[in-house]
Structures are given as C-alpha cells and as structure tokens.
N, C-alpha and C positions, 0 to 999 in steps of 0.2 A: 504496501499500501504507499509506502513511504520512499519508494522508487517512481509510483505512477504517477503521484503528484510530483515530485518533484519531474518527472517529465512532464506533466503536465502545465507545471509555472513556467517550466524554460522553455519548452515547446511553443506555448502560445506567446510566448513575449517573444519571440523570435517572430511567430507567423506575422503577427502584432508591429514589429519594424521592418518586414518584408512587405506588407501593403499598405503603412503607411511610411514607409521613407525618404517620399520628397517632402511632407509636411517634418519629416524629425529632421532632415539634411535643412530646410530654412531656417527650422527655430533654434539651430546652434549654429547658423553659420548667418545669418541676415538680423538686421534692428526692427522688430517687430512695427516701430512706426512708422517707417517706410515700404516695409515689403506686406503692408498687410495684404492689398490684393492678390497680390500670390500666396498669401498663407491661408488666406480665404480659400479660392480654388482647390489649395491641397488637401484643408479639413474638408471639402466636397467629397474630393478622391478616396478620401481615405476612411472615410462612414463605413463603407462596406465593409473595412477588416473587426471592425469592431463591430461590428453586427455580427462577426464571423467569432469572433472570439463568443461573443452571447450565446454561438449557436454549440461551439466544444463546450460551454458549462453547463449550457442544459443539456446534452449528452454522457455527463460527466456526472450529472447528480441525477440520471435516468438509470444509466446502466457502468458509471464507474469504468464505465470504459478511457482508454488513455487515446485513439484512435486520432491521434490532435490532429496531424498534417492533412489526408484528408477530408477529417470534418468541415478542418475549417475554411478550405478551398471550395469546397463543396457548398457551403454553407453561403460564403462571398460570391460563389455563382447566384445561387439562386435567392440568395437576395438584394441582388448585387443595384436591379433598378428601381425599389423600393428604398432602398437605405438611400442614394442619389437621390432620392426622389423629398424623403424630409432633410436631408442634408441641405439639399439649395433652399428649400422652404426656411428652416432655422437662418442661413444665410441671408436668406433678401430681409426676412425679418427685421435682422440682425442689424444687417448695414441701414436698413431706413429706418430704425430707429435712432439709431448712433447720429444718424444725419441730421435727425430732428433735437437729440439734443446737443447737440454742439451748434447748430443755429440759435437754440435757444439761449444759448450759453450766456448768464450774467443779464439777465432779463427779467423782467415781475415775471412774464407770464411762463420761463422756463425755471420758476422758482417753484411753481403751483405744477407745471406738465414734467418736471425731469422726474420727482417723485414713482408717477406714474409708469413715467418709457421704462425706469428702473424695472418695474413691477412686472412691466408685459416682455420685459426681458429673460425676464428668470420665470417665468408662466412660460415662455416660447421655448426654454432652454431643457427644463422636466418636462415638454411635452415632449419634445424631441427627442429626446431620452427612452423614456417611456415608450414611446413610440416604438424604435428598437426592438427593446426587449419583450414586445406584445408582436411582434413581428414577428418573430424566432417564432413565438407561442403557437399565434394562430397566425400564419401562413394563405389561407383561404380565406381569412378577414378584410373586406375592404379599407382601404388606405383611410379612406372620410371616418369610417366608426372609427378605428382604429385610433386616429388625430381624438376624434371625440374622445372616445374612452379615457385617453391621455390625460387631456386638458382636466375632467369632470375628475380623477381620481387624484393626480395631482394636484388639484388645488384639495379638495375631500380630507385625503390626508398626508399634507400638507407636511407635518411632523417627520413622514420619511422621505417626502421629498429632500427635503431640510437635511436630512444624514444622506444623502447619497450626495448631495453638492455640498459635504462635508468633507466626504470619501475623493471626489471628484479635484476637489481644491487641495486636497492631502496629496494627490498625485501632481497636479501641478505646478506645485509648490516644489517639490520633490526631486521634477524636472529642473526647474530653474536652477536648484540647488549641486546636484547633482543626473546630470541627465545619464551618465551610461548607467548606475543603480534605476534611475527610476522608470527605461528600459528593459533593462536586463534583467530585474528580479524582483521590483514591486510594482508593474503593473500589470501584473495576473494579478495576486492578491490584492491587491484594490478594486481593481473592475469585478473582480468576483463577488465582496462586496456588494458595489453597487447593483449589479446584475439581481445579484439576491436580494437584495430589499428594495429596487425596482419590481420583480416578481411578488412580493409581498405587498407590496401597495395594488399591483392588479389581481390581485389573488381574486376580486369577484368576477370578472373576466376572462379568467383562464379555462382550458377544458376543463373539465368535471375530474377527478380523481387527480389531477395535478399533484407534484407535490414541492412542497415552499419551503425545503430543506435545503440554508444556504451551506 
C-alpha cells in the first residue's frame, strides 16, 4: 500500500507537470504582471491535466488501483472539451471582472462595487473547481446542469469551499517559495485534499452509492 501510494503521488505529479508544462515554465521564467495574457492562455490549456488528476483520484478511491498513466491520459482525452470550456469561461469572467476593478479603482463607485466584483470572482473560481470535479463524477450531465449545481452547492456549503481555497492557496504559496517541492511532491496530496473536499460539497448530486472517502 505504501509503495502504491508513493507511486500515485509521484506518478500524478509527473503527469501534472507534463500536462501543465507551458504554464509551469511561464510561471517560473516570466513576470506575471507583464506575461498575464500568456499565463491565462497556458492556464486554460493546463486545465485538462487538473481534470485528469481528479480522475486518477476517483479511480484510486474506488479501486485502490494505481494505473496512473493510463487513467490520467484517458481522462485527459475524454474530458478535454469540457475542461477547456470551463477554463475558458472562468478566464473570460476573471478578465472582465479584473478590468472592471481597474477601471473603477479610486472612484466612489469603485469603493462600492469592488467588493462585489471580488465576491463574483471568488464565486466563479469555486464554481469552476466544483464543475471540474463534477464532470469527472457525472460525465453524462449537461454542462449547464453541472454549472448550476456547482454554483448552488458552492454557495450553500461555503465553509467547504473555503477549505478548498485554503488548500489551493497553500499549494500556490508553496509553488512561489519552492517550485520544485510544490510540483514534485506536494501537488498531488494537496490537490487530492481539495478534490475530496469538493466531492463532499457535491455529495447531493453525486451518483447513488458514491463513496465520499478522501
């Protein structure tokens, strides 16, 4: 079991690195302030790798199987279109909200609307994360139904959403401080935690009999 878990962690980390390589390279080698358009594009292209990692976690939770490579790339192909669609919608929303904040910055109207725009960005991010997890669990569901359930449950179970954000924030902070450690070791355990927490958030809409063990 220990060997299997070790392979799951290292194998998934390696596949995530391959699937998100352009994003990782840009984050390490460029200034995000000036390269943000390229970073957003690379982030969209890296999203299917995140979905594939969630599929690996689901496969392990159901079967304790550690066939990481085959499961990862099969899921990458199966969920490619929906993952890109969710990522593109989140990116477009984030850009619009960020532009609005910058345009209103320093004005009286901005003081009123900026907190609202920030809340909308947080809600969009939570919805995108839950939608990726839900798409792996319920691939037959229509995208609009997945998004509707993700918005509703993300708000209703806001305390679980907060936990997922804390975990992802920890991963982001670790990447800034120690990129090699974040990508090589910590990514899978932290993403597994966020995935398991998101599954618990989505429990009311998961298939009957789904295990919610993390």
